[in-house]
C-alpha positions in Angstrom: 38.4 -26.3 -23.8 39.8 -22.5 -23.0 39.4 -22.1 -19.3 36.5 -19.3 -18.6 37.6 -15.0 -19.3 36.9 -14.0 -15.5 35.2 -10.5 -16.3 36.2 -7.6 -14.2 33.1 -6.3 -12.7 35.7 -2.7 -12.5 35.5 -2.5 -15.8 31.7 -2.0 -16.0 30.9 0.7 -13.3 31.5 4.2 -14.2 31.1 7.8 -12.5 28.3 11.0 -13.6 29.4 14.6 -13.5 28.6 14.9 -10.3 30.7 11.3 -8.8 27.6 8.8 -8.6 28.8 5.5 -9.8 26.6 3.4 -12.1 26.8 0.5 -13.8 26.3 -0.5 -17.4 25.1 -4.2 -18.5 23.6 -4.3 -22.2 21.4 -1.6 -22.2 20.6 -0.8 -19.3 22.3 1.7 -16.3 22.5 0.4 -13.5 21.7 3.0 -10.3 22.2 2.7 -6.7 19.2 3.1 -4.5 18.6 3.3 -1.1 15.3 3.0 1.5 15.7 3.8 5.2 14.6 1.6 8.1 13.4 2.4 10.9 14.0 2.2 14.8 10.7 3.2 16.9 11.6 5.1 20.0 9.1 7.0 22.7 6.9 8.2 20.0 9.5 8.5 16.9 11.2 6.2 14.1 14.6 6.7 13.4 15.6 6.4 10.7 19.1 3.4 11.8 19.8 1.9 8.3 19.2 1.9 4.4 18.7 -0.7 2.0 20.0 -1.2 -1.4 18.3 -1.5 -4.3 19.1 -1.9 -7.9 17.5 0.7 -10.3 18.1 0.0 -13.4 17.4 2.3 -16.5 17.1 1.8 -19.9 16.9 5.0 -22.6 16.7 7.2 -19.5 14.1 5.5 -18.3 13.7 3.8 -14.6 12.3 0.1 -15.2 11.3 -2.3 -12.9 14.2 -4.5 -10.8 11.9 -7.8 -10.4 11.8 -7.3 -14.5 15.5 -7.1 -15.1 17.4 -9.3 -13.5 14.9 -11.7 -14.4 15.9 -11.4 -18.2 19.3 -11.8 -17.2 21.1 -15.0 -18.6 22.2 -17.5 -16.3 25.6 -16.9 -17.4 25.6 -13.6 -16.8 24.2 -13.3 -13.0 27.1 -13.7 -10.7 28.8 -10.4 -12.6 25.2 -8.4 -12.3 25.0 -8.7 -8.7 28.4 -8.4 -8.2 28.4 -5.5 -9.8 25.2 -4.3 -7.8 27.2 -5.1 -5.0 30.0 -2.7 -6.0 27.9 -0.4 -6.2 26.4 -0.1 -3.5 29.3 0.2 -0.8 30.4 2.7 -3.0 27.8 4.9 -3.2 27.5 4.4 0.4 29.1 6.9 1.4 27.6 9.8 -1.0 24.3 9.3 1.3 26.6 12.1 4.0 25.1 10.7 7.6 26.5 9.2 10.0 25.6 5.9 12.2 23.6 4.2 9.4 23.9 0.2 8.6 23.9 -0.6 5.2 21.3 -3.4 4.2 22.2 -5.4 1.4 21.3 -8.7 -0.5 22.6 -12.3 -1.2 21.8 -14.8 -3.0 23.8 -18.1 -2.7 21.9 -20.0 -5.5 24.4 -17.1 -8.0 27.5 -18.8 -7.9 27.7 -22.5 -9.5 30.5 -23.9 -7.2 30.6 -23.1 -2.7 34.2 -22.7 -3.6 33.7 -19.3 -5.5 30.8 -18.4 -3.2 33.4 -18.6 0.0 36.1 -16.7 -2.5 33.1 -14.0 -3.0 32.7 -13.1 0.0 36.6 -12.1 0.9 36.7 -10.8 -1.5 34.5 -8.4 -0.4 35.4 -8.1 2.7 38.7 -7.9 2.4 38.3 -4.3 0.1 35.3 -2.7 2.4 38.5 0.0 3.9 38.7 1.2 1.0 35.2 3.0 1.1 34.8 3.6 4.2 33.1 1.0 5.8 33.6 -1.2 8.8 32.2 -4.8 8.6 30.2 -4.2 11.4 27.7 -2.4 9.5 27.2 -4.6 6.9 23.8 -6.7 7.6 23.5 -9.8 4.7 20.3 -10.3 3.5 19.7 -14.1 2.8 17.2 -14.3 0.1 14.2 -17.0 0.1 15.1 -18.7 -2.4 16.6 -22.6 -1.7 20.3 -23.5 -1.3 22.5 -26.3 0.0 22.1 -26.2 3.3 25.7 -26.9 4.3 26.5 -23.9 1.7 24.6 -21.8 3.0 26.3 -22.7 7.3 29.5 -22.4 5.0 28.6 -18.7 4.0 27.0 -17.1 7.6 29.8 -18.8 9.1 32.6 -16.8 7.1 30.2 -13.3 6.8 30.4 -13.5 10.8 33.8 -14.3 11.6 34.7 -11.3 8.9 32.4 -9.0 11.8 29.4 -9.0 8.8 25.5 -9.8 10.3 22.8 -11.9 8.7 19.8 -11.5 8.4 16.4 -13.9 7.0 14.8 -12.1 4.3 11.0 -12.9 3.5 10.1 -14.5 6.6 6.7 -16.3 6.2 7.3 -17.1 2.4 9.8 -19.6 0.2 12.0 -21.1 2.7 12.4 -18.8 5.1 10.6 -20.7 7.7 11.7 -21.4 11.6 14.2 -24.3 10.5 16.6 -22.3 8.2 16.4 -19.8 11.3 17.2 -22.8 13.9 20.5 -23.1 10.7 21.7 -20.2 10.8 20.7 -18.2 13.7 20.1 -14.8 12.4 21.7 -11.2 13.8 17.7 -10.1 12.0 14.5 -11.5 10.7 12.7 -9.9 8.2 9.2 -10.2 7.4 7.7 -10.6 4.3 5.6 -7.3 3.1 3.2 -9.1 1.1 2.7 -11.9 3.5 2.3 -9.2 6.5 -0.3 -6.7 4.2 -1.9 -10.3 3.9 -1.7 -10.5 7.7 -3.8 -7.6 8.4 -6.3 -8.5 6.7 -7.3 -10.0 10.6 -9.1 -8.9 12.7 -7.0 -10.9 15.9 -4.3 -9.9 13.4 -2.5 -7.9 16.7 -2.8 -10.7 19.1 -0.9 -13.3 16.4 1.5 -11.1 15.5 3.0 -10.4 19.2 3.6 -14.1 19.7 5.5 -14.7 16.9 8.0 -11.8 17.2 8.3 -13.4 20.8 9.1 -16.5 19.1 12.0 -14.6 17.3 13.6 -12.8 20.1 13.9 -16.2 22.2 15.8 -16.8 19.2 18.0 -14.0 19.0 17.2 -12.3 16.2 15.6 -8.6 15.7 12.6 -8.2 14.0 12.4 -6.1 10.8 8.2 -6.0 9.2 8.9 -4.8 5.5 6.5 -3.2 3.5 4.8 -1.1 5.6 2.6 1.5 3.6 -0.7 1.7 6.0 -1.1 2.9 9.1 -2.8 -0.7 9.9 0.5 -1.9 9.2 2.3 -0.1 11.5 0.0 -0.4 14.2 0.2 -3.8 13.9 3.8 -4.6 13.6 4.4 -1.9 16.7 1.7 -4.0 19.3 3.8 -6.6 18.4 6.9 -5.2 19.6 9.3 -5.3 16.1 12.9 -3.5 16.5 13.0 -2.7 12.7 10.5 -0.8 10.3 10.5 -0.2 6.7 8.1 0.7 3.9 6.5 3.4 1.4 4.7 4.8 4.2 7.7 5.7 6.2 10.4 6.7 3.3 10.7 5.3 0.2 14.6 4.4 -2.2 16.2 6.9 -3.0 18.9 7.4 -5.9 22.2 7.2 -4.8 23.1 11.2 -4.0 19.0 12.5 -2.7 19.6 14.7 0.3 18.9 12.3 2.9 16.1 13.5 4.8 17.3 13.4 8.8 13.6 14.1 10.8 12.6 11.7 13.0 9.1 10.7 11.6 6.1 11.3 14.3 4.0 8.2 15.0 1.2 9.9 15.5 1.1 11.3 12.3 1.9 8.3 10.2 -1.1 6.0 11.9 -4.0 8.6 12.2 -6.8 8.1 13.9 -5.3 5.0 14.9 -2.4 6.6 17.5 -4.7 6.4 20.4 -4.2 2.9 20.5 -0.6 2.6 20.4 1.7 2.1 23.0 4.7 4.1 24.6 7.8 2.8 24.0 11.3 3.3 25.1 
């Protein structure tokens, strides 16, 4: 039986005419996009980080990332996800703004062997300096999908040892539960946007959300709410005392190379008529 031939991710990455890098997989051209993440300060929201996302293009047209990733053969998933992560790291410098952290997704199920997963993390960390990055700037989002608890714990321990922070993604759905918080002791818990939007439909949303945020704070985690798409979502999140916010109401993902808007957002303007009920922060 022949040994598996390992492909080089670098062979599938190219640069366009202005130096923005992209990946190629089959008929798709993969581009990095970054969505700002904001922190409340007084009556303003300030961009403090970005989440790296992939935007697949086919025949010059953007497609849905979920559809693209579901179309990838199982044997290619590790290669493609590694390529996407390398693209995000390489293109991050093109944002051109100092002081931002970089959130990236990591799915432990794409690795067919624990040692291979650990080797991939060590390799990524070793080359961060080549991209002008420090481990303290990175936040790894562990996806909500199930994985062996022992493997997850080893992966998290390895990243933490190198200085990378850990976030649990999609809290409120699937396997991202309080048990996983207890197991991994994440630096950040990311509340699922779909779950949160449904939660905000209840009349007593604010009253029930604050205790959840307080519980997560007591466990040493900051709380990020994603999927902020309506003023109501923003109001409930702010009144709940969350630390970080992300969503289309605040800013949409922008392709690498797009001019980054550093202007702070005015909370009252985002809330409109609801602005009077927002407490002062600071």
